[in-house]
C-alpha positions, -999 to +999 in steps of 0.1 A: +349+539+406+387+538+409+409+541+379+421+505+383+384+492+383+374+514+354+404+503+334+397+467+341+360+472+330+372+489+299+395+460+290+368+434+297+345+454+274+371+454+247+378+417+249+342+410+247+339+433+216+367+416+198+354+382+207+319+390+195+334+402+162+363+378+156+363+347+178+328+342+192+313+354+225+309+322+245+332+316+276+324+280+284+336+258+313+341+222+320+337+197+290+325+224+266+357+244+271+379+214+267+360+204+236+365+238+220+401+238+230+407+204+214+390+212+181+408+244+179+443+228+187+436+199+162+426+225+134+460+243+139+479+210+138+462+199+107+469+231+089+505+229+099+507+194+086+489+203+054+513+232+047+545+215+056+567+193+032+565+166+058+536+145+041+557+145+009+590+136+027+574+106+045+550+098+017+523+097+044+492+119+050+492+137+016+459+155+013+448+171-021+435+206-022+399+195-026+398+174+004+419+199+025+391+225+017+364+201+031+383+194+063+391+232+067+354+241+065+344+212+088+366+225+115+351+260+109+316+246+112+323+229+144+339+259+161+313+284+148+284+267+163+303+261+195+316+295+200+292+320+183+258+323+200+227+325+179+214+356+194+225+384+217+203+369+244+216+334+239+237+318+266+273+326+267+284+300+292+270+266+277+264+252+242+227+246+237+216+214+224+204+231+191+239+243+184+251+208+189+226+196+164+236+223+139+272+215+144+267+178+138+245+185+107+270+209+091+301+188+098+282+156+086+272+174+054+308+184+048+324+151+057+299+134+034+319+149+006+351+133+019+335+099+023+321+100-012+348+121-029+357+098-057+320+088-064+309+124-066+338+131-090+327+103-114+292+117-117+296+154-124+264+172-129+244+141-120+238+144-083+217+116-066+188+124-042+210+120-012+236+144-028+209+171-032+197+166+003+232+169+018+239+200-003+207+217+009+216+209+045+251+222+040+241+254+024+215+262+050+239+255+079+265+277+061+240+307+059+233+303+097+269+301+104+277+332+083+248+351+101+265+344+134+302+346+126+302+374+099+270+393+105+237+396+087+250+414+056+268+386+040+241+360+049+214+383+034+234+388+002+239+350-002+202+344+004+193+371-022+217+354-046+201+320-041+166+334-046+179+350-078+190+317-092+155+301-089+134+332-097+153+342-129+126+332-155+099+354-137+121+385-133+116+416-155+140+431-180+177+429-175+172+408-143+157+379-162+176+347-169+168+310-176+171+300-140+184+266-127+170+234-112+176+224-077+199+197-089+220+221-110+222+247-080+232+220-056+260+207-079+272+243-084+272+253-047+282+222-027+294+194-049+320+212-071+346+237-068+326+264-086+309+276-055+313+272-018+346+251-022+360+276-047+390+298-049+382+319-018+379+288+005+410+274-012+431+305-004+417+304+032+428+268+035+462+268+018+475+304+028+455+325+051+453+301+082+491+299+082+495+336+081+470+341+108+488+315+128+521+333+123+506+366+134+491+349+164+524+333+175+543+365+169+518+385+192+518+359+219+556+358+218+557+394+228+563+411+194+531+431+195+540+449+227+575+453+214+563+471+182+541+494+202+568+503+228+594+508+201+571+531+182+563+551+214+601+553+223+609+565+187+581+593+184+568+600+220+589+632+225+575+649+194+542+670+194+513+646+193+539+619+198+515+592+213+492+596+182+523+593+159+534+563+178+499+548+174+501+553+136+535+536+134+526+509+157+492+501+139+514+499+106+538+474+122+510+452+139+489+456+109+514+437+088+508+406+108+472+411+119+441+399+100+416+421+117+412+459+118+391+456+150+419+435+167+445+459+154+427+489+167+422+474+201+458+460+205+475+494+199+446+515+211+445+504+247+481+519+249+480+549+227+444+564+230+448+572+267+482+588+260+467+608+231+440+621+254+467+629+281+487+651+257+457+671+245+437+652+218+400+651+222+384+617+229+367+617+194+399+626+177+420+601+196+396+572+188+393+584+151+431+584+146+435+549+161+406+534+142+418+549+110+454+536+117+439+501+126+419+498+094+448+509+073+468+480+087+448+459+064+464+475+033+500+470+047+519+442+032+527+413+036+494+399+050+469+427+039+440+410+059+446+379+037+432+399+007+467+399-010+465+361-015+430+364-029+441+392-052+470+371-065+446+342-074+419+365-090+443+385-110+466+356-120+499+371-107+524+360-080+520+370-044+553+390-047+539+412-074+508+420-052+531+431-024+550+453-049+520+470-062+505+475-027+536+488-010+537+525-022+500+532-016+502+517+019+533+539+028+515+569+014+483+565+034+503+559+066+525+589+059+495+610+052+478+599+086+511+608+104+509+642+088+472+646+098+483+638+134+510+664+133+485+690+119+461+683+147+489+686+173+500+719+158+465+733+159+463+726+196+498+737+204+507+703+218+541+694+233+557+660+234+564+640+266+599+642+282+623+613+275+633+592+304+670+589+292+693+616+303+719+609+277+730+638+255+710+640+222+741+636+201+751+603+220+715+591+213+717+599+177+752+583+174+740+551+189+710+550+167+731+557+136+755+529+147+726+506+151+711+514+117+746+510+100+751+476+118+717+464+105+725+476+070+759+458+070+743+427+086+716+426+060+741+430+031+762+401+045+732+378+049+719+387+014+751+381-004+763+355+019+733+333+011+743+334-025+778+324-017+767+295+005+745+281-023+775+281-045+799+267-020+778+242-002+753+231-027+725+211-013+740+214+022+735+252+020+701+250+037+717+233+067+745+258+069+720+288+067+698+271+093+728+268+118+738+305+111+701+315+119+701+298+151+734+312+160+721+347+153+690+339+174+710+327+204+733+358+202+704+382+201+687+364+230+721+367+250+721+405+240+685+408+252+694+392+286+716+422+294+686+446+292+653+446+313+621+432+297+596+456+283+567+466+307+533+452+296+509+479+283+488+488+314+460+514+312+462+518+351+498+532+350+503+568+339+532+570+315+548+604+317+581+598+302+592+583+270+615+552+273+650+553+256+646+541+220+680+524+219+674+504+251+638+495+239+650+484+206+676+460+221+649+440+238+631+425+208+655+422+178+651+385+177+614+389+169+626+402+134+642+369+125+610+350+118+597+379+097+630+379+078+626+342+071+590+347+059+598+376+036+631+359+023+612+328+014+584+348-004+605+373-022+639+358-028+634+320-028+599+325-043+585+298-024+546+294-022+530+317+003+518+287+023+553+270+025+569+304+033+545+310+061+552+274+073+590+280+076+584+313+094+559+297+117+583+268+123+610+293+135+585+311+156+575+279+174+611+273+181+615+309+194+584+306+217+597+273+233+633+285+239+634+323+244+624+320+280+647+292+290+675+308+272+670+341+289+668+323+322+702+306+313+719+339+304+706+356+335+716+327+358+680+322+370+680+284+366+642+279+364+645+263+329+615+238+333+591+265+345+601+288+317+599+260+291+564+253+305+553+289+301+566+290+266+546+257+258+515+273+273+518+304+252+524+281+222+492+262+226+473+294+235+485+309+202+474+279+183+440+281+199+438+318+192+446+314+155+419+288+150+394+308+169+403+339+147+402+318+116+366+306+122+349+337+109+374+340+079+367+303+069+330+308+071+332+341+053+351+327+025+329+298+021+297+319+022+312+343-004+315+312-027+277+313-029+279+347-045+308+336-069+288+305-079+257+326-085+276+350-108+290+322-130+256+304-131+234+332-139+255+359-155+245+385-130+279+403-137+263+414-170+233+428-151+256+449-128+275+462-158+243+473-177+229+489-145+260+509-136+265+520-172+228+531-175+228+550-142+262+566-148+254+578-184+286+563-196+308+587-176+337+567-161+343+590-131+306+586-121+310+548-125+340+548-102+321+568-076+291+544-079+314+515-075+331+529-045+297+536-028+286+500-036+317+486-021+313+506+010+277+494+014+286+457+007+316+459+030+297+471+060+295+446+088+318+421+069+355+412+077+380+423+051+383+389+035+346+384+029+341+420+019+369+418-008+356+385-023+321+399-026+330+432-042+357+417-064+332+391-078+304+417-083+321+449-091+357+443-104+345+428-138+321+458-141+350+483-138+373+464-161+346+461-188+334+498-186+369+512-183+379+494-215+349+507-233+359+542-223+394+538-239+410+534-205+430+501-203+433+496-166+455+467-152+435+441-134+454+445-102+445+482-101+408+474-103+410+447-076+430+471-053+402+497-060+374+476-048+395+462-020+404+497-006+367+508-005+356+474+008+378+477+039+369+515+045+335+502+056+352+493+092+352+530+099+322+541+080+290+550+101+267+537+112+283+501+112+322+510+114+333+482+139+368+496+144+353+530+152+332+513+178+362+495+193+382+528+195+352+546+210+350+520+238+385+529+248+383+566+244+349+570+259+336+590+230+305+587+210+310+559+184+292+575+156+311+608+161+343+588+162+333+571+130+325+603+112+358+618+123+377+587+112+359+588+078+372+624+074+407+612+081+402+583+057+394+605+028+431+604+020+429+566+017+398+570-006+417+593-029+444+567-038+423+542-056+409+569-079+446+580-086+460+545-094+431+538-118+444+566-139+480+566-129+492+530-126+527+541-117+514+546-081+513+508-081+549+507-096+535+496-129+553+507-162+583+524-145+612+523-168+641+533-147+653+540-112+652+577-119+616+575-129+609+555-097+625+581-075+604+609-093+572+589-088+578+582-051+587+619-044+561+634-064+534+611-048+546+619-014+544+656-019+510+653-036+495+633-007+510+660+018+493+687-004+460+668-002+461+664+035+470+701+039+441+710+017+415+688+034+426+699+069+428+736+060+463+738+075+499+735+062+523+755+084+494+776+096+456+780+088+452+781+051+433+807+031+408+797+005+428+803-025+458+783-009+434+754-004+423+756-041+460+757-052+469+728-030+442+706-046+455+717-081+491+708-071+480+676-057+462+666-089+491+678-112+517+658-092+494+626-090+483+628-126+507+651-146+497+633-179+463+648-177+473+683-187+496+671-214+469+647-228+447+679-234+475+692-258+490+660-273+474+625-277+492+600-255+490+572-282+493+570-320+474+544-339+490+516-360+474+489-382+461+457-364+485+437-385+514+452-366+503+436-334+527+405-336+555+428-346+550+451-317+547+422-292+579+408-306+599+440-302+586+449-268+609+440-238+595+413-214+574+427-186+562+457-206+526+462-218+509+466-251+475+482-258+452+475-288+417+482-297+392+454-304+356+449-315+339+425-292+305+415-281+289+418-247+272+388-232+238+405-243+252+403-279+259+440-284+290+450-303+314+473-283+349+488-291+372+486-262+410+491-254+427+461-240+461+462-220+482+430-218+514+425-200+539+405-220+561+380-201+574+347-212+583+339-249+611+347-274+589+357-302+558+379-306+534+349-311+548+332-280+544+363-259+508+368-269+501+331-264+516+334-228+491+363-223+463+340-234+456+347-271+465+335-306+463+360-333+453+351-370+449+371-401+421+364-425+423+384-457+428+420-445+412+412-411+432+406-380+413+386-353+417+366-322+418+328-331+418+314-296+417+325-260+432+305-232+409+299-202+419+317-171+445+339-188+448+377-188+429+378-221+399+359-206+398+382-176+395+412-200+365+396-216+380+388-250+366+359-270+374+338-301+368+357-333+370+392-318+384+417-343+416+435-336+410+471-350+444+488-343+474+489-321+482+519-298+518+529-294+531+557-270+534+589-288+566+609-291+560+639-268+577+658-240+579+640-206+549+647-184+573+651-155+580+686-168+546+696-153+560+691-118+581+722-121+552+748-121+534+728-095+564+728-071+570+765-078+534+772-066+538+750-037+571+769-027+551+802-029+524+788-006+551+776+020+566+811+019+534+828+024+523+805+052+558+808+068+555+846+070+520+844+086+533+818+111+563+840+122+539+870+124+509+856+140+518+825+161+545+821+188+570+794+182+559+762+198+583+734+208+581+704+187 
């Protein structure tokens, strides 16, 4: 078989794998193909209309959130039965009559809620017979849809939950509960927003679709290939360069991708063959790419759509989620970059030669000028926007829009002077690295929609859905105009044909986004069954009791158990569904048990913990779908690839444990810029030490005592307070009556800790430590009220008078009448950062020892 034929076969195999996992494996023709295309296009246009401000501007077509969720699920139902075959042996070319029937039943059961929306709202908890029948049909169709689109794991868990609802009275011990009638379960799951049409489906409807559409448009416009080529041009000349380029490219594409499998395939088709060419084994090449692809899910701003769900569940803004997620994401990609370099050093690899013959200092000078120009331009834009708002008032938006279009046209004109990037092609052997400066110039205009998106989210603080709409609107304009403008500036004169090509790409991107969203919409709806079961039966209490009993009350053992449960639950499920399941079942368990162990953990840290371990299932054997995708490209055994990728991912597994005990890793409770710098630098060095210890190599092969020392250095730098806590208690106790005064004196945005006596759902009394973040309010009572609780004094007893539903206090399990026992204030003691000094001294000693051995035993190798 020729290389061309083999590469084409590999690409077809990869496309089939991605389709089976993300978009459905059917490739229909004729009417069926047109039908699927029409439904997908209509779904994308509906979501654009729903997210835009146009309905309110024209006072037409305004759709409330409840109805939008119904329409969203109806589209997902239609596409899942049209595009996902029932079994592996089912036809991929036609839609069987049985699937048409299922599609009509599921869409009918969904649209029934639209038709009788007001009537159902007027009889809450009192469903009619037809309501119950429709609910049963809808839930059964959803279970089948989940089995097809998401895999058997989520459908099986949902079925177990439904069985648990009805068999509660006959179950033994802790598992027993009073059960629920068919009428009650139907209302919970299908007729209200407490189950299937709950928060998860709401986030999918209002936010996730627009971000998936944004990523699809950006990829179709050419940004995906641009990011890959740019990373390769930047790093290809270094040892292990293709692997390093794969890590960086996966980080860039992961920011806009909603699927770890698609991320792995997108960059892997280009980087894995290059990795093998420079000396990586097939297993290691596939493992590096799958690890990098999975980690794309923790890179802001999209984070596999989980960022928006975390914001909803924790009750914080999306911007805060991005802030908390940023440093861990950078650390895990930096660590993988270091792993790649170590593997290259072990094999004495060399980088590829650069195609450019320009002197190095000229290249560096041009790169420096480019960076300086971007910095200056960014500063002008940032401060200029504030000036325009002052000068032009309401007209500032139009002025900024014109300036943005002018910048876009200027960048397109600049791009026209450079040749287009080559498409990544497995059949062409790349033996030289393209010039970075030339490569960068070909796609600067792709950054404008990303800038608009981030600006709207972070600076204007618009809602995520509206921010994604404005970024998407600019991308639509870019896709329709970039080719005609390039033709104009290059004097090619084929404007109509170029406009038609852009329109075709736009429509294809719309369809691709809808196809990608099918499994996400179904997954979030099916996860609603689990959410509804937890609130209906109190199974969360059962999970808490089981984990506490098995762990013997040891918090670290609890964390390990939770991590393993998250890995198991996440196997075979997409990131979004995995997060919803583990956050619903395990996050409350961690919050409760940590507080009972005197560890007040921020809610976002707990949710990030379960999110990290849920997504790691994508590389964990034997299911690891990303590892299978990478192995298909590399030609290696998928299980061996998954095992190697999991070894690389140990560094990612370390981070959740660290930020449970050291929340500064999530940029929480950092008091100054100097403290921020110390945290970032120490975390970076600590992660490097951990990688060196696990790989048994820093500058050269490590000796056993150096490995032990590296682990201790890593622990000390990540958690310096541990050693200090053994000598001096971190907190001093103050009377409970001081709580209001402490809240009054604390600066906004800081946290307070206090000990309460509360009751579990089983009626057992427990003492636990609570951590609340104080935000709004001028006085202590107002700040506490904003956090969700009112404090009252009865005699010499201080207790909670009222807890606001959905507040921080509620999420920590506080209730009316809980007694406040004491307030915990930080103790006066030496800074824990002093412990960095001995750790860094030992690290310097290890570096000197390894440098001497490297010089004595190993020949110098070119980097």
